[in-house]
C-alpha positions as CSV (number, residue, x, y, z in Angstrom):
1,M,38.2,62.9,96.3
2,H,38.2,65.1,99.4
3,R,34.9,63.5,100.6
4,S,36.6,60.1,100.6
5,G,39.7,61.5,102.4
6,S,42.0,61.5,99.4
7,Y,44.2,64.2,98.1
8,L,45.4,65.3,94.7
9,W,49.1,66.1,94.2
10,V,50.7,67.3,91.0
11,H,54.3,67.2,90.0
12,I,55.2,70.5,88.5
13,G,58.7,71.3,87.2
14,G,60.5,73.4,84.7
15,I,59.2,76.8,83.7
16,S,55.9,76.9,85.6
17,K,55.5,80.2,87.4
18,H,52.8,81.2,84.9
19,L,50.7,78.1,85.8
20,L,50.7,78.6,89.6
21,P,47.9,81.1,89.8
22,L,45.8,78.9,87.6
23,L,46.4,75.9,89.8
24,A,45.6,77.8,93.0
25,G,41.8,77.4,92.6
26,S,41.9,74.1,90.8
27,G,41.2,71.7,93.7
28,I,44.8,70.4,93.7
29,D,46.0,69.9,97.3
30,G,49.7,69.9,96.7
31,L,52.4,70.8,94.2
32,A,55.7,68.8,94.1
33,G,58.8,70.0,92.4
34,I,58.7,73.7,93.5
35,S,62.1,75.3,93.0
36,G,63.8,78.4,91.8
37,P,66.5,78.2,89.1
38,P,68.1,76.1,87.7
39,Q,65.2,73.6,88.0
40,S,62.3,75.9,87.8
41,D,61.3,79.6,87.9
42,A,59.5,79.9,91.2
43,S,61.0,79.7,94.7
44,L,58.9,78.5,97.6
45,P,58.0,82.1,98.6
46,E,57.1,83.0,95.0
47,A,55.0,79.8,94.7
48,R,53.2,80.5,97.9
49,K,52.4,84.1,96.8
50,A,51.1,82.8,93.5
51,T,49.0,79.9,94.9
52,S,47.1,79.9,98.1
53,P,47.8,79.2,101.8
54,D,45.8,76.0,101.6
55,M,48.0,74.3,99.0
56,T,50.9,72.3,100.2
57,L,54.2,73.0,98.5
58,W,57.0,70.4,98.2
59,G,60.5,71.2,97.1
60,G,62.9,74.1,97.6
61,I,66.1,72.3,96.7
62,P,67.0,72.2,93.0
63,Q,68.1,68.7,91.9
64,D,71.2,70.1,90.2
65,Y,72.6,71.0,93.6
66,V,73.1,67.3,94.6
67,M,75.4,66.8,91.7
68,P,79.2,66.8,92.4
69,M,80.1,69.4,89.8
70,V,77.9,72.1,91.5
71,D,79.4,74.4,94.1
72,M,78.4,73.0,97.6
73,S,77.5,76.5,98.8
74,L,74.5,76.6,96.4
75,L,73.1,73.4,98.0
76,I,73.7,74.8,101.5
77,D,72.1,78.1,100.7
78,S,69.0,76.3,99.1
79,I,68.6,74.1,102.2
80,E,68.8,77.0,104.6
81,A,66.3,79.1,102.5
82,A,63.9,76.1,102.4
83,K,64.2,75.6,106.1
84,A,63.6,79.3,106.8
85,F,60.5,79.3,104.6
86,A,59.1,76.1,106.0
87,A,59.6,77.4,109.6
88,I,57.0,80.2,108.8
89,D,54.8,78.2,106.3
90,P,53.3,75.1,107.8
91,R,52.1,73.8,104.5
92,T,55.6,73.4,103.1
93,I,57.5,70.1,102.8
94,I,61.3,70.5,102.1
95,G,62.5,68.3,99.3
96,I,64.6,68.0,96.2
97,A,62.7,69.5,93.3
98,D,62.1,67.1,90.5
99,H,64.0,63.9,91.3
100,V,67.3,62.7,92.7
101,P,69.6,62.1,89.7
102,V,71.4,58.7,89.7
103,E,74.7,60.6,89.5
104,A,73.9,62.5,92.7
105,E,76.6,62.7,95.3
106,F,75.5,60.7,98.3
107,S,77.3,62.9,100.8
108,R,75.1,65.8,99.6
109,L,72.0,63.8,100.3
110,K,73.3,63.2,103.8
111,E,74.1,66.9,104.1
112,I,70.5,67.7,103.4
113,S,69.3,65.3,106.0
114,H,71.8,66.6,108.5
115,R,70.9,70.2,108.0
116,I,67.2,69.6,108.1
117,N,66.9,66.9,110.7
118,G,70.2,67.3,112.6
119,I,71.2,63.7,111.8
């Protein structure tokens, strides 16, 4: 795949910290869905430590935090933590771990964009 300019991404979610060291040398280029609780069990810094500096990590914001019944401060804290980590780790893409639930509160999605992109 690499010889042809292609990359392999894997979506990982749920309890997966134990798999990260195994995936580090597997030839996978990126892992999507990285998150601490409640979505998973490995924050971006923990996932980086368990994998390699060459693997791209995508996530940092648990999907539950875009739901209206979750305290907004949890979302803001996760955004700020993901931003801080991405600022020192160039192979990190900030995103919502797993998927955006259909019941997500749209204003929270806008809050993520505003805090990350300033718009």
